[in-house]
NUSEZA-798389 format. One record per atom (N, C-alpha, C, CB): x, y, z; residue in one letter. Coordinates in steps of 0.001 Angstrom, whole numbers, padded with zeros to 6 digits, always signed. Each point is the difference from the previous one (the first is absolute). Glycine has a CB too. Layout:
BEGIN
XYZa/...
END
This chain:
BEGIN
-013038-048884+004254m/-001351+000311+000461m/-000528+001193-000770m/+000506-000914+002292m/-001730+000803-002772k/-000632+001079-000750k/-001177+000527+000831k/+000702-001020-002253k/-000636+002300+002634l/-001000+000622+000857l/-000666+001144-000738l/+001296-000647+002050l/-002627+000701-002009a/-000759+001109-000577a/-000664+000760+001140a/-000400-001270-002178a/+000538+002587+002161v/-000512+000847+001083v/-001123+000862-000553v/+002257+000027+001170v/-003417-000091-000518t/-001150+000758-000462t/-000785+000517+001203t/-000115-001383-002116t/-001016+002015+001860g/-000834+000543+001071g/-000721+001243-000469g/+001561-000929+001706g/-002406+001443-000856k/-000741+001223-000288k/+000971+001165-000162k/-001997-000867+001282k/+001658+001818-002128g/+000856+001164-000196g/+000291+000729+001302g/-000928+000221-002283g/+002184+000143+002488g/+000381+000780+001171g/+000398-000792+001224g/-001492+001665-000865g/+001473-002996+000795v/+000327-000785+001194v/+001499-000161+000217v/-002136-001200-000310v/+002944+001556-000697g/+001447-000070+000171g/+000647-001198-000663g/-000320+001183+002103g/-000306-001711-003149k/+000531-001218-000627k/+001348+000237-000687k/-002349-000777-000328k/+002547+001944-000287s/+001293+000270-000643s/+001117+000101+001027s/-001186+001190-001849s/+000887-000588+002987t/+000993+000090+001075t/+000361-001384+000503t/-000885+002248+000655t/-000112-003085-000437i/+000265-001362+000467i/+000740-000797-001070i/-002056+000089+001449i/+001715+000125-002718s/+000746-000661-001080s/+001481+000359+000096s/-002046+000045-001488s/+002338+001241+001677g/+001381+000446+000121g/+000706-000599+001197g/-000658+002090-001110g/-000050-002203+002228l/+000595-000584+001202l/+000243-001502-000168l/-001146+001753+001379l/+000264-002430-002102l/+000224-001421-000297l/+001245-000178-000871l/-002481-000431+000166l/+002649+001338-001137v/+001210-000027-000834v/+001239+000145+000881v/-001278+000983-001952v/+001254-000023+002862r/+001134+000246+000896r/+000310-001235+000841r/-000598+002435+000073r/-000442-003029+000516a/+000215-001150+000887a/+000538-001201-000765a/-001841+000824+001473a/+001316-001066-002661l/+000474-001134-000801l/+001443+000209-000444l/-002345-000415-000783l/+002660+001649+000371q/+001376+000284-000422q/+000970-000207+001170q/-000855+001658-001716q/+000457-001222+002901k/+000869-000152+001167k/+000219-001472+000348k/-000815+002208+000854k/-000155-003062-001187k/+000137-001436+000231k/+000845-000680-001075k/-002215+000032+001136k/+002636+000740-002138g/+000854-000558-001029g/-000715-000429-001267g/+001431-000716+001814g/-002713+001029-001936h/-000752-000357-001195h/+000345+000944-001158h/-001858-000909+001448h/+001894+000380-002658k/-000065+000847-001183k/-001447+000441-000130k/+001953-001190-001169k/-002195+002501+001007v/-001372+000511+000030v/-000309+000781-001273v/+000090+000111+002511v/-001241-000414-003079l/-000556+000762-001111l/-001256+000689+000510l/+000946-001607-001752l/-000930+002936+001778a/-001131+000793+000467a/-000789+000478-001209a/+001261+000726+002079a/-002523-001113-002166v/-000833+000315-001158v/-001114+000944+000414v/+000531-002228-001043v/-000539+003418+000446d/-001060+000964+000263d/-001090-000201-001043d/+001632+001669+001021d/-002695-002368-000614a/-001130-000255-000887a/-001195+000874+000367a/+000802-002350-000318a/-000536+003417+001068d/-001036+000952+000404d/+000050+001200-000944d/+000142-000749+002435d/-001280+001145-003026p/+000007+001175-000887p/+000561+001268+000642p/-001954-000994-001114p/+001901+001101+002448d/+000552+001184+000671d/+001528+000019-000014d/-002024+000042+001452d/+002640-001196-001594m/+001460-000125-000177m/+000798+000724+001085m/-000396-000181-002444m/+000210-000240+003712n/+000693+000632+001125n/+001153-000830+000551n/-002131+001105+000549n/+002285-002341-001005l/+000942-000895+000655l/+001441+000495-000105l/-001551-001878-000490l/+001953+002405-000654a/+001368+000495-000144a/+000283+001127+000997a/-000040-000636-002434a/-000940+001498+002647t/+000160+001084+000979t/+000162-000565+001402t/-001366+001525-001450t/+000560-002534+001784i/+000083-000641+001314i/+001387-000612+000205i/-002482-000474-000058i/+003055-000066-001012l/+001319-000629+000085l/+001144+001017-000059l/-000984-002024-001062l/+000638+003286+000885g/+001012+001053+000041g/+000711+000251-001301g/+000284-000572+002316g/-000853+000121-003435v/+000637+000245-001296v/-000062+001500-000303v/-000632-002333-000835v/+001767+002986+000601p/-000015+001447-000249p/-000602+000329-001362p/+002019+000240+001451p/-002501+000986-001574s/-000650+000435-001240s/+000971+000038-001179s/-001593+001336+001372s/+002888-001349-001083t/+001000+000004-001080t/+000082-001344-000719t/+001289+001706+001277t/-001846-002751-000670i/-000033-001327-000625i/-001362-000189-000654i/+001642-000946+001701i/-001658+000757-002997t/-001249-000139-000734t/-000412-001469-000063t/+000548+002054-001354t/-001785-002315+001782i/-000575-001338-000131i/-001181+000121-000955i/+000739-000716+002358i/-000575+000215-003556t/-001060+000098-001002t/-000986-001149+000180t/+001578+001139-001611t/-002856-000850+001814p/-000989-001076+000129p/-000040-000862-001270p/-001363+001451+001559p/+001231-002734-001375i/-000020-000938-001126i/-001095+000351-001004i/+000896-001780+001511i/-002021+002254-001029i/-001131+000289-000884i/+000339+001076-001021i/-001547-000646+001838i/+002593+001450-001582e/+000369+001073-000923e/+000866-000465-001172e/-000142+001541+001923e/+000573-002789-001887f/+000783-000531-001114f/-000951-000509-001079f/+001908-000627+001556f/-002532+001571-002240k/-001070-000330-000953k/+000499-000877-001150k/-001112+002159+000588k/+002272-001810-001131e/+000506-000762-001144e/+000371-001423+000407e/+000846+002126-001022e/-000270-002269+002204l/+000342-001326+000498l/-001257-000857+000160l/+002006+000963+001180l/-003033-000382-000551i/-001246-000751+000219i/-000637-000372-001336i/-000358+001197+002193i/+000374-000254-003133a/-000570-000291-001317a/+000762-001125-000692a/-000751+002384-000183a/+002069-002341+000260e/+000809-001049-000631e/-000306-001368+000607e/+001806+001685-000463e/-001866-001738+001804r/-000183-001285+000664r/-001424-000541-000151r/+001767+000670+001619r/-002736+000226-001746t/-001382-000459-000163t/-000425-000078-001467t/-000515+001001+002220t/+001465-000680-003114e/-000224-000056-001440e/-001145+000923-000431e/+000848-002358+000005e/-000741+003623+000459t/-000959+001042-000358t/+000775+001219-000496t/-001692-000847+001711t/+000975+001932-001987e/+000628+001253-000409e/-000402+001099+000968e/+000008-000723-002419e/+000972+001562+002774v/-000247+001070+000963v/-001088+000932-000514v/+002379-000143+000794v/-003368+000418+000064g/-001033+000978-000311g/-001096-000477-000919g/+001712+001645+000328g/-001663-002910-000736k/-001032-000506-000900k/-000874-001019+000722k/+001508+000392-001978k/-002784-000472+001625p/-000862-001006+000618p/+000578-001401-000177p/-001988+001468-000419p/+001801-002288+001444a/+000597-001333-000043a/-001043-001056+000336a/+002235+000962+000636a/-003085-001311-001605p/-001000-001038+000267p/+000639-001362+000249p/-001615+001264-001412p/+002839-001458+000878f/+000724-001252+000218f/+001396+000341+000506f/-001327-001200-001819f/+001776+000462+002828f/+001333+000225+000537f/+000468-001260+000716f/-000452+002480+000243f/+001738-002558-000009k/+000579-001169+000651k/-000289+000049+001493k/+001810-000125-001750k/-002462-000912+002258m/-000441-000015+001393m/+001127-000372+000971m/-002281-000599-000809m/+003301-000102+000309n/+001096-000429+000884n/+001343+000494-000535n/-001326-002038+000674n/+001511+003355-000700p/+001243+000560-000553p/+001220-000380+000831p/-001323+001899-000922p/+002485-001873+000289r/+001240-000281+000715r/+000310+001133+000976r/+000860-001330-001969r/-000586+000973+003215v/+000277+001013+001022v/+001188-000381+000887v/-002424+000597-000023v/+003032-001758-000194d/+001004-000496+000935d/+001237+000883+000084d/-000831-002267-000473d/+001102+003051-000576d/+001176+000875+000006d/-000285+001381+000585d/+000814-001230-001989d/-002064+001537+002245i/-000383+001357+000424i/+000598+000394+001353i/-002111-000287-001283i/+001994-000538+002329p/+000534+000442+001302p/+001478+000373-000047p/-001678-001460+001078p/+002501+000626-001695d/+001436+000291-000003d/+000344+001210-000856d/+000428-002415+000362d/-001204+002678-001404k/+000284+001141-000878k/-000522+001316+000562k/-000082-001554-001929k/-001036+001517+002651y/-000679+001249+000354y/-000101+000272+001500y/-001267-000283-002076y/+001819-000610+002899c/+000063+000286+001435c/+001032+001091+000276c/-000687-002372+000521c/+000436+003135+000516v/+001002+000919+000542v/+000563-000641+001257v/-001173+002066-000952v/+002496-002170+001031d/+000645-000568+001188d/+000350+001153+000943d/+000937-001988-001327d/-001553+001976+002506f/+000250+001065+000979f/+000378-000632+001329f/-001626+001556-001164f/+002866-001359+001566k/+000523-000524+001267k/-000245-001499+000134k/-000392+002234+001045k/+000583-002947-002167g/-000121-001453+000025g/-001393-000539-000184g/+001914+000038+001438g/-002902+000848-001587v/-001388-000416-000232v/-000370+000312-001444v/-000610+000401+002435v/+000044-001374-003121k/-000508+000239-001345k/-001408+000570+000108k/+001418-001877-000959k/-001660+002963+000214i/-001302+000666+000055i/-000588+000051-001406i/+000715+001386+002008i/-001958-001803-002117l/-000704+000003-001280l/-001355+000659+000212l/+001196-002110-000785l/-001508+003104-000045t/-001278+000704+000093t/-000861-000348-001197t/+001074+001875+001285t/-002304-002308-001020m/-000877-000443-001079m/-000668+001172-000712m/-000390-002113+001255m/-000122+003086-000489g/-000648+001160-000603g/-001505-000137-000090g/+002059+000375-001273g/-002709+000715+000858t/-001453+000062-000064t/-000486-000420-001371t/-000010+001825+001702t/-000881-002793-001720m/-000566-000458-001262m/-001317+000713-000258m/+001114-002241+000268m/-001325+002650-001502r/-001273+000638-000342r/-001135-000984+000197r/+001149+001505-001649r/-002258-000988+002114q/-001152-000846+000271q/-000970+000015-001180q/+000261+000441+002461q/-001200-001370-002415g/-001030-000026-001025g/+000417-000823-001201g/-000754+002224+000767g/-000035-002144-001843g/+000206-000873-001141g/+000730+000651-001139g/-002020-001150+000657g/+002848+002140-000396g/+000631+000758-001067g/+001198-000681-000624g/-000788+001994+001135g/+000579-002674-002245g/+001062-000502-000865g/+001159-000654+000691g/-000651+001736-001490g/+001811-001030+001500c/+001238-000634+000426c/+000090-000190+001503c/+001074+000995-001969c/-002122-000648+002748a/+000027-000323+001427a/+000012-001501+000213a/-001211+002123+000504a/+000601-002880-001397c/-000050-001453+000159c/+001371-000652-000145c/-002322+000056-000865c/+003108+000283-000158p/+001363-000525-000057p/+000841+000411+001211p/-000164+000059-002481p/-000012+001157+002950e/+000730+000454+001182e/-000353-000876+001202e/+000037+002361-000902e/-001323-002624+001054n/-000450-000832+001105n/+000600-001396-000097n/-002126+001317+000121n/+002127-001894-001325a/+000567-001334-000191a/+001490-000009+000338a/-001711-000467-001784a/+002410+001531+001394f/+001440+000087+000261f/+000272+000081+001499f/+000336+001139-002215f/-001040-000234+002912l/+000222+000165+001436l/-000378-001253+000766l/-000413+002440-000239l/-000672-003078-000163k/-000422-001223+000690k/+001029-001106-000194k/-002409+000643-000316k/+002936-000775-000907s/+001042-000994-000251s/+001252+000310+000809s/-000913-000368-002302s/+001251+001651+002398l/+001182+000398+000756l/-000171-000311+001481l/+000455+001799-001677l/-001614-001473+002242l/-000239-000299+001411l/+000059-001498+000254l/-001416+002054+000191l/+000848-002828-001094s/+000050-001459+000161s/+001438-000496-000010s/-002242-000200-001102s/+003058+000747+000212h/+001408-000395-000046h/+000724+000378+001284h/-000030+000265-002483h/-000253+000922+003008l/+000660+000440+001232l/-000324-000923+001162l/-000086+002351-000819l/-001150-002847+000840v/-000434-000853+001095v/+000497-001434-000164v/-002009+001450+000264v/+002029-001934-001499i/+000286-001415-000231i/+001433-000245-000458i/-002390-000310-000566i/+002937+001219-000235g/+001240-000300-000697g/+001266+000612+000569g/-001395-000188-001937g/+001315+000914+003045r/+001184+000657+000536r/+000496-000706+001255r/-000793+002170-000952r/+002121-002094+001206d/+000554-000665+001170d/+000226+000964+001164d/+001075-001640-001528d/-001440+002921+001367e/+000088+000941+001122e/-001248-000113+000888e/+001411+001569-001409e/-001300-000986+002589s/-001207+000308+000759s/-000640+001206-000666s/+000953-000932+002191s/-002255+000854-002462v/-000700+001067-000705v/-001059+000604+000916v/+000417-001132-002224v/-000388+002463+002349i/-001038+000737+000719i/-000797+000784-001026i/+001407+000164+002120i/-002699-000465-002222l/-000893+000713-000916l/-000831+000998+000801l/-000093-001993-001581l/+000319+003267+001337d/-000839+001042+000599d/-001177+000214-000947d/+001987+001135+001188d/-003149-001731-000847m/-001144+000001-000894m/-000803+001292+000147m/-000086-002507+000126m/-000794+002746-001088e/-000868+001166+000086e/-000978-000159+001156e/+000221+000371-002478e/-000727+000750+002969a/-000971-000034+001092a/-001292-000647-000466a/+001019+002063+000998a/-001728-002650-000045g/-001305-000577-000315g/+000104-001437-000458g/-000792+002253-000601g/-000169-002691-000210i/-000096-001412-000347i/-000128-000246-001501i/-001044-000365+002206i/+001113+001433-003029e/-000178-000191-001437e/+001056-000924-000596e/-001020+002262-000112e/+002256-002141+000572h/+001070-000831-000550h/-000260-001478+000244h/+001600+001875+000361h/-002280-002197+000739l/-000326-001397+000255l/-001006-000509-001019l/+000461+000334+002436l/-001393+000527-002795g/-000961-000378-001025g/+000677-000276-001323g/-001716+001355+001153g/+002813-000653-001436r/+000743-000219-001243r/+000980-001165+000108r/-000231+002426-000493r/+000415-002936+001716g/+000882-001145+000183g/+001475+000308-000092g/-001800-001328-000897g/+002187+002588+001068t/+001406+000357-000198t/+000906-000470+001135t/-000779+001962-001289t/+000216-002383+002408a/+000827-000466+001121a/-000030-001521+000142a/-000439+002167+001160a/-000105-002853-002146m/-000059-001458+000067m/+001404-000592+000092m/-002142+000026-001318m/+002296-001016+002180g/+001271-000700+000105g/+000888+000466+001136g/-000154-000330-002398g/-000176+001458+003057v/+000835+000441+001109v/-000090-001007+001148v/-000332+002419-000670v/+001407-002486+001460d/-000002-000901+001150d/-000917+000504+001102d/+002328-000674-000562d/-002267+001989+000817v/-000823+000594+001059v/-000530+001347-000474v/+001345-001184+001795v/-002640+001374-001642m/-000613+001313-000200m/-000119+000661+001369m/-001290-000774-002077m/+001847+001975+002188i/-000052+000753+001254i/-001000+001133-000153i/+002408-000583+000544i/-003429+000580+000279a/-000966+001098+000026a/+000332+000892+001193a/-001810-001428-001110a/+002197+002659+000828v/+000319+000953+001067v/-001292+000655+000456v/+002326+000420-000936v/-002513-000387+002250v/-001183+000654+000572v/+000446+000970+001086v/-001449-002019-000509v/+000615+002996+000772e/+000185+000882+001148e/-001176-000238+000943e/+001273+001755-001379e/-001258-001169+002557p/-001096-000247+000938p/-001283+000725-000424p/+001688-000287+001834p/-002258-000116-002959s/-001245+000578-000491s/-000850-001090-000623s/+001125+002217-000397s/-002411-002091+000534l/-000910-001014-000532l/+000084-000061-001518l/-001526+000349+001955l/+001686+000807-002613t/+000006+000005-001465t/+001205-000759-000566t/-001203+002201+000045t/+002370-002061+000579s/+001167-000720-000513s/-000153-001501+000215s/+001438+002004+000463s/-002084-002408+000613l/-000228-001415+000253l/-001073-000563-000927l/+000676+000345+002382l/-001653+000471-002740e/-000997-000448-000978e/+000661-000249-001356e/-001796+001294+001216e/+002730-000404-001608t/+000746-000215-001234t/+000794-001299+000082t/+000146+002485-000362t/+000468-002748+001517a/+000777-001230+000173a/-000879-001236-000173a/+001546+001216+001555a/-002763-001149-001092k/-000897-001156-000141k/-000382-000220-001459k/-000888+000414+002311k/+000726+000682-003058r/-000272-000156-001433r/+001228-000560-000717r/-001645+001913+000089r/+002819-001472+000340i/+001238-000552-000550i/+000086-001500+000289i/+001144+002233+000298i/-001542-002628+000914q/+000019-001416+000360q/-000866-000828-000948q/+000390+000643+002389q/-001578-000155-002663k/-000905-000744-000881k/+000563-000113-001419k/-001938+000788+001382k/+002403+000338-001921l/+000506-000017-001369l/+001310-000771-000123l/-001118+002187-000375l/+001975-002108+001395s/+001262-000733-000065s/-000257-001503+000015s/+001176+001901+001156s/-002206-002320-000430a/-000368-001422-000024a/-000509-000399-001376a/-000559+000094+002443a/-000190+000799-003088d/-000552-000296-001331d/+001101-000227-001026d/-002012+001365+000562d/+003143-000645-000429i/+001079-000168-000981i/+001140-000866+000561i/-000594+002241-000988i/+000287-002961+002071r/+000887-001038+000542r/+001328+000535+000500r/-001070-001576-001542r/+001042+002751+002137i/+001197+000468+000688i/+000206-000882+001225i/-000325+002399-000825i/+001563-002830+001034k/+000274-001052+000975k/-000303+000418+001438k/+001741-000840-001543k/-001422+002086+001876r/-000110+000398+001407r/-000210+001502+000095r/+001471-001923+000701r/-002392+002320+000158l/-000258+001415+000269l/+000250+000271+001467l/-001699+000126-001860l/+002463+000940+002144v/+000219+000423+001381v/-000256+001495+000121v/+001692-001842+000345v/-001967+002260+000869l/-000167+001425+000299l/+001225+000534+000721l/-002489-000297+000128l/+002819+001560-000412i/+000925+000766+000832i/-000766+001216+000508i/+002069-000792-001306i/-002133+000933+002622g/-000619+001181+000592g/+001013+001131+000064g/-001567-001444+001344g/+001244+002582-001938n/+000930+001127-000093n/-000542+001206+000768n/+000793-000831-002244n/+000107+001751+002570k/-000349+001259+000681k/-000607-000261+001382k/-000381+001078-002240k/+000961-002025+002965i/-000530-000406+001295i/+000569+000898+001105i/-000239-002384-000825i/-000656+002890+001660e/+000421+000858+001115e/-000383-000568+001361e/-000219+001945-001515e/-000759-002837+001573t/-000461-000535+001293t/-000307-001492-000122t/-000951+002260+000617t/+000930-002935+000514e/-000389-001412+000029e/-001458-000170-000400e/+001694-000425+001793e/-002504+001420-001482k/-001409-000043-000395k/-000123-000098-001523k/-000628+001350+002045k/+001482-000647-002763q/-000038-000057-001462q/+000423-001377-000507q/+000484+002461-000094q/+000512-003062+000741r/+000377-001369-000359r/-001184-000948+000182r/+002383+000475+000668r/-003047-000350+000459n/-001133-000879+000299n/-001154+000231-000975n/+000676-000011+002415n/-000862+001261-002828f/-001054+000312-000982f/+000258-000767-001299f/-000321+002304+001019f/+001569-002279-001480i/+000342-000713-001239i/-000169-001502+000191i/+001618+001824-000628i/-001165-002341+001774r/-000164-001441+000261r/-001468-000401-000034r/+002080+000026+001395r/-002919+000795-000783e/-001435-000317+000071e/-000660+000065-001372e/-000048+000895+002330e/+000372+000141-003094k/-000680+000219-001282k/+000605-000809-001148k/-000567+002276+000796k/+001737-002875-000587a/+000620-000802-001064a/-000817-001243-000317a/+002234+000839+000717a/-002980-001318+000252e/-000928-001119-000194e/+000655-001197-000675e/-001842+001649-000147e/+002950-002078+000735g/+000623-001232-000469g/+001103+000184-001017g/-002126-001052+000441g/+002288+002235-001016i/+001125+000216-000917i/+001293+000013+000825i/-001464+001332-001637i/+002457-002045+001168e/+001264-000102+000726e/+000660+001369+000138e/+000289-002345-000848e/+000169+002664+002054i/+000705+001262+000254i/+001485-000296+000143i/-002037+001013+001138i/+002844-000442-002030a/+001444-000247+000025a/+000713+000874+001019a/-000119-000639-002394a/-000482+001773+002765g/+000634+000868+000976g/-000493+001425-000093g/+001976-001458-000077g/-001353+002311+000870f/-000400+001402+000101f/+001223+000898-000119f/-001963-000632+001450f/+001713+001836-001964l/+001050+001003-000118l/-000476+001267+000704l/+000831-000985-002205l/-000072+001403+003207d/-000398+001165+000790d/+000190+001296-000785d/+000610-001240+002088d/-001470+002201-001795y/+000186+001359-000513y/+001276+000555+000629y/-002524+000367-000309y/+003393+000241-000498s/+001267+000506+000545s/+000483+001196-000805s/+000593-002303+000808s/+000271+003099-000172e/+000607+001138-000690e/+000879-000450-001152e/-000064+001285+002124e/+000723-002450-001961e/+000880-000493-001057e/-000787-000296-001273e/+001530-000962+001739e/-002695+000346-001579i/-000835-000281-001170i/-000521+001297-000602i/-000656-002221+000980i/+000339+003189-000137q/-000425+001306-000517q/+001106+000636-000839q/-001499+000304+001999q/+002740-000466-001578k/+001122+000550-000770k/+000116-000685-001362k/+001204+000528+002147k/-001478-001831-002192i/+000002-000717-001282i/-001092+000558-000896i/+000892-002084+001108i/-002079+002252-000550n/-001133+000493-000780n/+000207+001427-000480n/-001472-001507+001298n/+002223+002288-000539n/+000253+001399-000363n/+001229+000163-000900n/-001051+000670+002159n/+001716-001771-002487g/+001182+000076-000840g/+001251+000435+000729g/-001501+000488-001844g/+001455-000464+003183e/+001167+000411+000778e/+000962-001161+000237e/-001402+001748+001096e/+000917-002972-001313k/+000809-001178+000280k/-000379-001100-000974k/+000196+000629+002438k/+000761-001469-002792s/-000256-001133-000876s/-000374-001227+000821s/+001599+000932-001698s/-002539-001719+001192a/-000341-001261+000657a/+001209-000927+000060a/-002367+000238-000791a/+003325-000055-000114l/+001177-000866-000048l/+001011+000294+001100l/-000342-000161-002434l/+000079+001194+003253t/+000912+000316+001101t/-000625-000283+001362t/+001047+001742-001438t/-002243-002307+001452v/-000726-000209+001260v/+000646-001105+000820v/-002120+000763-001094v/+002148-000561+002403d/+000442-001023+000953d/-000850+000132+001256d/+002383+000013-000920d/-001993-000711+001965g/-000678+000147+001271g/-001363-000659+000050g/+001223+002089+000267g/-002137-001494+000498q/-001298-000610+000283q/-000818-000241-001271q/+000031+001121+002227q/+000009-000165-003148v/-000785-000164-001229v/+000433-001262-000740v/-000279+002499-000177v/+001593-002677+000018l/+000491-001174-000709l/-000245-001271+000801l/+001729+001419-001105l/-001660-001325+002437d/-000302-001159+000842d/-001440-000482-000241d/+001647+000833+001738d/-002576+000113-001840q/-001391-000372-000229q/-000196-000623-001387q/-000706+001846+001544q/+001419-001336-002532i/-000064-000594-001343i/+000592-001407+000019i/+000159+002293-001050i/+000924-002491+001804d/+000600-001335+000104d/-000964-000999+000628d/+002253+001059+000192d/-002999-000617+000798v/-001019-000872+000611v/-001032-000418-001039v/+000334+001135+002224v/-000747-000173-003051i/-000974-000271-001056i/+000555-001016-001000i/-000941+002320+000277i/+002193-002133-000704l/+000616-000930-000941l/+000119-001408+000586l/+001256+001918-000997l/-000917-001993+002286t/+000072-001301+000656t/-001363-000679+000006t/+001886+000827+001427t/-002945-000062-001163k/-001353-000569+000005k/-000383-000496-001390k/-000641+001537+001879k/+001098-000813-002904i/-000268-000399-001375i/+000793-001259-000368i/-000452+002406-000595i/+001627-002559+001215g/+000824-001178-000270g/+001337+000314-000624g/-002068-001241-000259g/+002524+002499+000396i/+001289+000422-000543i/+000947+000295+001140i/-001099+000942-002054i/+002213-001652+002088n/+000977+000201+001066n/+001278+000638-000533n/-000954-001968+001214n/
END
């Protein structure tokens, strides 16, 4: 199963990505955790210590140039659109407590020369991760909806839009719904996060306006410890993991 997690900035999508990794690993899945968010917080959420270096793929300039048939630092009006990427995950993943972690990194924006080959490389890599791998893949996507416009999440089994009990996060989810349909993403579900009252659950149900709700995650001290770096998502148990398991069951993962 390939899951992409997105939503408005600050709703807790990286934390939920980490908890999904934990729940899938506990069920016996081989898991590849992909940090495709420019903020690159997923390794921290998973408890990877600072002594372990995870180099973002985008920083391998010579590799990208070789695969896209360009030269580092030079304008590239022509480049290979479908570079070879099938060997990248096994060569550049960091294995931490049985979870493979791959960080994509921040791509330069705009029309500046070698940004285009970089974009082609990352897009090809994401497509391979979604289509060509036999692990369960969790993609922690960048906040907002720009990545959907670029089509970088095409092919995932389920797009998860994380929302909190706020109108703005639900408005973002509705825009995600429209764009995900445009690029033929198979299924979109919501996860309500930071829930403290039944009224907040009902608010999300009312404002979702027909978007499928996979479940809710309560606000808790344990999640705060994950966010503060005091605890790894890979050590979570109890109610938090029970709620994630309910969500996975609703999605269709047992």
